[in-house]
C-alpha positions in Angstrom: 93.4 82.9 96.2 94.5 80.2 93.8 95.4 81.3 90.3 96.8 84.7 91.2 100.2 85.7 92.8 99.8 86.5 96.5 101.0 89.8 97.8 101.2 90.2 101.6 101.0 93.7 103.0 102.1 94.0 106.6 101.1 97.2 108.5 99.4 98.7 111.5 95.7 99.2 111.8 94.8 97.9 115.2 98.0 99.3 116.7 97.0 102.7 115.4 93.3 102.5 116.2 91.6 105.8 116.0 94.0 107.3 113.4 92.0 107.4 110.2 94.8 108.9 108.1 97.2 106.1 109.1 94.6 103.5 108.1 94.5 104.9 104.6 98.2 104.3 104.2 97.8 100.6 104.7 94.5 100.4 102.8 96.0 102.1 99.8 99.0 99.7 99.5 96.7 96.7 99.9 93.9 97.9 97.6 96.5 99.2 95.1 98.1 95.8 94.8 94.7 94.2 94.5 93.9 96.5 91.6 97.0 95.2 89.8 95.6 91.7 90.0 97.4 90.3 93.1 95.6 88.3 95.7 96.3 90.5 98.7 96.3 89.6 102.3 96.9 92.2 105.0 98.8 91.0 108.1 99.2 92.9 111.4 101.1 91.9 114.6 99.8 93.5 117.8 102.4 95.3 119.9 102.5 95.3 123.6 100.3 98.2 124.8 98.2 98.3 121.7 94.9 100.2 122.0 92.2 98.1 123.8 89.8 98.6 121.0 92.4 97.7 118.4 91.1 94.3 117.4 87.5 95.7 116.9 88.9 98.6 114.9 90.9 96.2 112.7 87.9 94.0 112.0 85.7 97.0 111.2 88.1 98.6 108.8 89.1 95.5 106.8 85.5 94.4 106.5 84.4 97.8 105.2 87.3 97.9 102.8 86.6 94.3 101.7 90.2 93.1 102.5 91.4 89.6 103.4 93.3 90.1 106.6 94.8 88.5 109.7 95.6 90.0 113.1 98.1 88.3 115.3 98.9 88.9 119.0 102.4 89.8 120.1 103.4 86.1 120.3 102.0 85.3 116.8 98.7 83.7 117.8 95.6 84.5 115.7 93.2 87.1 116.9 91.3 87.6 113.7 91.6 85.8 110.3 93.7 82.9 109.2 94.9 80.2 111.6 98.7 80.2 112.1 99.3 77.2 109.9 97.2 78.7 107.1 99.1 82.0 107.4 102.4 80.3 107.2 101.3 78.4 104.1 100.2 81.8 102.6 103.6 83.4 103.4 105.4 80.4 101.8 103.5 81.0 98.6 103.6 84.8 98.5 105.3 86.5 95.6 106.2 89.5 97.7 105.9 90.9 101.3 105.5 94.7 101.5 106.5 95.2 105.1 105.4 98.8 105.9 107.7 100.3 108.5 109.0 96.8 109.2 105.8 96.0 111.0 106.0 92.2 110.7 108.9 91.2 113.0 108.3 87.6 114.0 111.3 85.8 112.5 109.5 82.5 112.0 106.9 84.3 109.8 109.2 86.9 108.2 111.7 84.3 107.1 109.1 82.4 105.1 108.7 85.2 102.6 111.0 84.8 99.6 110.9 88.5 98.6 110.8 90.8 101.6 110.5 94.5 100.9 110.9 97.1 103.7 108.8 100.2 103.1 110.1 103.2 105.1 107.5 105.9 106.1 109.8 107.7 108.5 112.9 108.8 106.5 115.8 110.2 108.5 114.6 108.4 111.6 114.7 104.9 110.1 118.1 105.4 108.5 119.6 106.9 111.7 118.2 104.2 113.9 119.7 101.6 111.6 123.0 103.5 111.5 123.1 103.6 115.3 122.3 99.9 115.6 119.0 100.5 117.3 117.2 98.5 114.6 118.5 95.9 112.1 116.9 96.0 108.7 119.2 93.5 107.1 116.6 90.8 107.1 114.9 92.2 104.0 115.9 92.0 100.4 114.8 95.4 99.1 114.5 98.8 100.8 112.2 101.6 99.7 111.7 105.0 101.4 109.3 107.9 101.0 112.3 110.1 101.6 112.8 111.0 98.0 116.2 112.5 98.6 117.7 109.8 100.8 121.1 108.9 99.3 121.4 112.1 97.3 124.5 114.4 97.8 122.3 117.1 99.3 120.7 114.8 102.0 122.6 114.4 105.2 120.8 111.2 106.2 123.2 108.2 106.7 122.3 105.3 104.4 124.6 102.8 106.0 124.9 99.6 103.9 121.4 99.7 102.5 120.6 100.7 98.9 117.5 102.7 99.5 115.2 103.4 96.6 112.7 106.3 96.5 108.9 105.7 96.3 105.9 108.0 96.8 102.9 107.2 98.8 100.3 105.6 96.5 96.6 106.6 96.6 93.8 104.7 95.0 92.1 107.5 93.0 88.7 105.7 93.0 88.7 106.0 96.8 89.5 109.7 96.7 87.3 111.2 93.9 87.9 114.8 92.7 85.5 116.9 94.7 86.8 120.3 93.5 83.6 121.1 91.8 81.7 120.9 95.0 81.2 124.0 97.0 80.4 124.1 100.7 80.5 126.6 103.5 83.7 125.0 104.7 85.2 124.3 101.3 86.8 126.2 98.6 86.3 129.9 97.7 83.7 130.6 95.1 80.1 129.6 95.8 77.7 129.0 93.0 75.6 132.0 94.1 78.6 134.2 93.9 79.1 134.5 97.6 82.6 133.3 98.5 82.6 131.3 101.8 85.4 131.5 104.2 88.2 129.2 102.9 89.3 126.7 105.5 92.8 125.4 105.3 93.2 122.2 107.4 95.6 119.4 108.4 95.7 116.5 110.8 98.7 116.4 113.0 100.4 115.2 116.1 102.2 118.1 118.0 105.2 116.0 118.8 104.9 112.6 117.3 106.6 109.5 118.5 110.0 109.7 116.8 111.9 111.6 119.4 115.1 113.4 118.3 117.9 112.2 116.1 121.3 113.6 115.2 121.8 114.5 111.6 125.0 116.2 110.4 125.8 117.4 113.9 122.3 118.7 114.7 119.7 117.3 116.9 116.4 117.3 115.1 113.0 116.5 116.4 109.3 117.2 116.4 106.8 119.0 114.2 106.0 121.3 117.1 109.2 123.4 116.5 108.1 124.0 112.9 104.5 124.9 113.8 105.8 127.5 116.3 107.5 129.3 113.4 104.1 129.8 111.8 102.2 131.1 114.9 101.4 134.6 113.4 100.2 133.2 110.1 96.4 133.4 110.8 96.6 137.1 111.2 98.5 137.5 107.9 96.0 135.7 105.6 92.3 135.6 104.8 90.3 132.5 105.7 90.6 130.0 108.5 93.6 127.9 109.5 92.6 124.8 111.3 94.5 121.8 112.8 92.9 118.6 113.9 95.6 118.4 116.6 96.7 115.6 118.9 98.5 117.6 121.6 99.3 116.5 125.2 98.0 118.4 128.2 101.6 119.1 129.1 101.8 121.3 126.0 98.9 123.5 127.1 101.2 126.6 126.7 101.5 125.8 123.0 97.8 125.1 122.6 97.0 128.5 124.2 99.6 130.2 122.0 98.0 128.7 118.9 94.5 129.8 119.9 95.7 133.3 120.9 97.2 133.8 117.4 94.0 132.8 115.7 94.5 129.1 114.9 91.4 126.9 115.1 91.9 123.6 116.7 89.6 120.5 116.4 89.7 117.1 118.0 91.4 114.5 115.7 89.5 111.6 117.2 86.2 113.2 116.3 86.9 114.5 112.8 89.5 111.9 111.6 89.4 108.9 113.9 88.0 106.6 111.3 89.2 106.3 107.7 85.9 107.6 106.2 85.6 110.4 108.7 89.2 111.4 107.8 88.2 111.4 104.1 85.2 113.7 104.8 87.4 116.1 106.8 90.0 116.3 104.0 87.4 116.7 101.2 85.4 119.2 103.2 88.4 121.5 103.4 89.5 124.2 100.9 93.1 123.1 101.0 95.8 121.7 103.2 98.3 123.8 105.2 100.9 121.9 107.1 104.5 121.8 108.3 106.7 118.7 108.4 108.7 117.2 111.2 111.9 119.1 112.0 113.9 116.0 111.3 112.5 115.8 107.7 113.1 119.5 107.1 116.6 119.7 108.6 117.8 116.5 107.0 116.4 117.5 103.5 115.4 113.9 103.1 112.6 114.6 100.6 109.7 113.2 102.8 106.3 113.7 101.3 103.1 113.1 103.3 100.6 110.4 102.5 98.0 112.9 103.9 98.9 115.4 101.3 98.3 112.9 98.5 94.7 112.6 99.7 94.2 116.3 99.5 95.7 116.5 96.0 93.6 113.5 94.8 90.5 115.2 96.1 91.2 118.3 94.1 92.2 120.2 97.2 95.5 122.2 96.9 98.2 121.7 99.4 100.5 124.3 101.0 103.2 122.4 102.7 106.7 122.8 104.0 109.4 121.8 101.6 111.7 118.9 102.7 113.6 118.6 99.4 110.8 116.9 97.5 110.6 119.8 95.0 113.4 118.0 93.1 111.0 115.2 92.3 107.5 116.7 92.1 106.0 119.8 90.4 105.4 122.7 92.7 103.8 126.1 92.3 100.3 125.1 91.1 98.2 122.8 93.2 101.1 121.8 95.3 102.8 124.9 96.9 105.8 124.9 99.1 107.3 127.3 101.7 110.4 127.6 103.8 109.4 130.4 106.2 106.4 132.4 107.5 106.3 134.9 104.6 106.5 132.1 102.1 103.6 130.2 103.7 101.5 133.4 103.7 102.2 134.0 100.0 101.2 130.4 99.1 97.9 130.6 101.1 97.0 133.9 99.3 97.8 132.3 95.9 95.4 129.5 96.6 92.7 131.9 97.7 93.2 134.2 94.7 92.8 131.4 92.1 91.2 128.3 93.7 90.0 126.7 90.5 93.4 126.7 88.9 95.1 125.2 91.9 92.3 122.6 92.4 92.7 121.4 88.8 96.5 121.2 89.2 96.2 119.4 92.5 94.2 116.5 90.9 96.4 116.4 87.9 99.5 115.9 90.2 97.8 113.1 92.0 96.9 111.4 88.8 100.3 111.6 87.3 102.5 111.0 90.3 100.6 109.3 93.1 98.0 107.0 91.5 98.4 103.6 93.0 98.1 102.1 89.5 101.2 104.0 88.4 103.3 103.8 91.6 102.8 100.2 92.4 103.0 99.0 88.9 106.5 100.6 88.8 107.4 99.0 92.1 106.4 95.5 90.8 108.4 96.1 87.6 111.5 96.9 89.7 110.9 93.9 91.9 110.2 91.7 88.9 106.9 90.4 90.4 103.7 89.9 88.5 100.1 89.0 89.5 
């Protein structure tokens, strides 16, 4: 790695084995920094209770992606990659550590990095946990959040003593080519032979997620499930198919039955999106995305924007998503459509079905202008005053 500045990206692959979309988050940050000319090393620290196949998943993903990477056990011993003394030397030399969700926590490693950047993927939750003293983020030098409205007057999220800066999720466009010209029986409306296949709107989701509930501005806000329940009647209101690759606990069978009864199609996320490249196939084989956001994101108006949605947009697949306040920062109406209620969601779905080519073209254009890793991460490096 001599001759180039080192960028260390810390994030979870093994700890999230079987979650292909989550893997793309870490891959995009690492590969994006590499495209800028940095010598990139991905570091992961296993948590207690990590998936049993996590180490194998980690090795497979980083090898396929061509990344230099090290996996540590919970105590900091090497499971895969650099020996501990080699890793500490690397951290000493690194120009920047991009610590996604504060994943690297071992003080004897964290403290070696001279420029430590916390990258927050869970706005509202992260800031509230810090405000309540449940986590301490003060051991970093810079703080970025995908909550684009955090710190604004219209956002109720407590910022505490940290100067949060907004950043969008980067996507490496070469990894996510525009497939809007392709037509399949499960893809967009408008087949080459003039027969319009059934448009399939999809998303990949966890019914409840792991964030629990938080109190924002006197309200207890929680899971995505509450927002999905508001859209239960939607499949009967629009043409096409609405499908969720849904991670849902057996204890929520009543919700699963309600979704099916209202016409939602459910698929198994571990089958269609368990690996990064399966996830990409699932996204690109869809007509568009349709998804809600966590209640905490919606209720706090924090401006959260999904990394998953950036993949749909880059693929030339329009996105119909619940607004969390991000409309102040991103263009909406073509390619990226927002809703606040059931009727708004139905209108947005119909708009995509009525003019798929226009929305597909706009989707890719938004990705190129706003989410390209070349643009997003170059801007970050300029703000941090680091260069490859």
